[in-house]
C-alpha positions as CSV (number, residue, x, y, z in Angstrom):
1,X,13.8,20.5,7.1
2,X,10.3,19.4,5.9
3,X,8.9,16.1,7.0
4,X,9.0,13.2,4.5
5,X,5.6,12.6,2.8
6,X,4.5,8.9,3.0
7,X,1.4,8.3,0.9
8,X,-0.6,5.1,1.5
9,X,-2.8,4.3,-1.4
10,X,-5.5,2.7,0.7
11,X,-7.2,3.7,3.9
12,X,-8.4,0.3,5.0
13,X,-7.9,-0.4,8.7
14,X,-5.9,-3.6,8.1
15,X,-3.7,-1.9,5.6
16,X,-3.1,1.1,7.9
17,X,-1.9,-1.3,10.6
18,X,0.5,-2.9,8.1
19,X,1.8,0.5,7.0
20,X,2.4,1.6,10.6
21,X,4.2,-1.7,11.4
22,X,6.4,-1.3,8.3
23,X,7.4,2.2,9.5
24,X,8.2,0.8,12.9
25,X,10.2,-2.2,11.5
26,X,12.1,0.1,9.2
27,X,13.2,2.1,12.2
28,X,11.8,5.4,10.7
29,X,11.1,8.3,13.0
30,X,7.3,8.5,12.8
31,X,7.4,12.2,14.1
32,X,9.2,13.1,10.9
33,X,6.7,11.5,8.5
34,X,3.6,13.1,7.2
35,X,1.3,10.1,6.6
36,X,-1.3,10.6,4.0
37,X,-3.9,7.8,3.4
38,X,-5.8,8.0,0.2
39,X,-8.5,5.6,-1.1
40,X,-7.5,4.4,-4.6
41,X,-9.4,2.0,-6.7
42,X,-7.4,-1.1,-7.7
43,X,-9.5,-1.6,-10.9
44,X,-9.7,-5.3,-10.3
45,X,-12.3,-7.7,-8.7
46,X,-13.5,-7.0,-5.2
47,X,-11.9,-10.2,-4.1
48,X,-8.8,-10.7,-6.3
49,X,-7.6,-14.2,-7.0
50,X,-4.0,-15.1,-7.6
51,X,-0.7,-13.3,-7.5
52,X,-1.0,-11.8,-10.9
53,X,-4.3,-10.1,-10.1
54,X,-3.1,-9.0,-6.7
55,X,0.0,-7.4,-8.2
56,X,-2.1,-5.7,-11.0
57,X,-4.3,-4.2,-8.3
58,X,-1.3,-2.9,-6.3
59,X,0.3,-1.5,-9.5
60,X,-2.9,0.3,-10.3
61,X,-3.0,1.9,-6.9
62,X,0.7,2.9,-7.2
63,X,0.1,4.5,-10.6
64,X,-2.7,6.6,-9.1
65,X,-0.4,7.5,-6.2
66,X,2.3,8.8,-8.6
67,X,-0.2,10.9,-10.5
68,X,-1.8,12.3,-7.3
69,X,1.4,12.8,-5.3
70,X,4.4,13.3,-7.7
71,X,6.6,14.9,-5.0
72,X,6.0,12.2,-2.3
73,X,9.0,10.7,-0.6
74,X,7.5,7.3,-0.7
75,X,4.3,5.8,-2.0
76,X,3.0,2.4,-0.8
77,X,0.3,0.2,-2.2
78,X,-1.0,-3.0,-0.8
79,X,-3.6,-5.3,-2.4
80,X,-5.2,-8.3,-0.7
81,X,-5.5,-11.4,-2.8
82,X,-6.4,-15.1,-2.4
83,X,-3.9,-17.7,-3.6
84,X,-4.1,-21.5,-3.6
85,X,-1.3,-23.5,-1.8
86,X,-0.8,-27.2,-1.7
87,X,-1.1,-28.6,1.8
88,X,2.1,-30.1,3.2
89,X,2.5,-33.8,2.6
């Protein structure tokens, strides 16, 4: 049986660590996964601000992943973003 193809729509080091940790936490057998990292533009600001912009960037990466890898078992997209939170009172 062929390995599952897991496509990561960003090759940044911090994101690669997150992907690997996700695979481990999900209990997946890493030896049965072909991991493909592909740089994909998020088509948003270099430093996104707010959840809406962060989700839009991840969605854009995901769309590119579906176009580039239509037969992938799983496609993951992560986008960094800055959000404001109220300090605890």
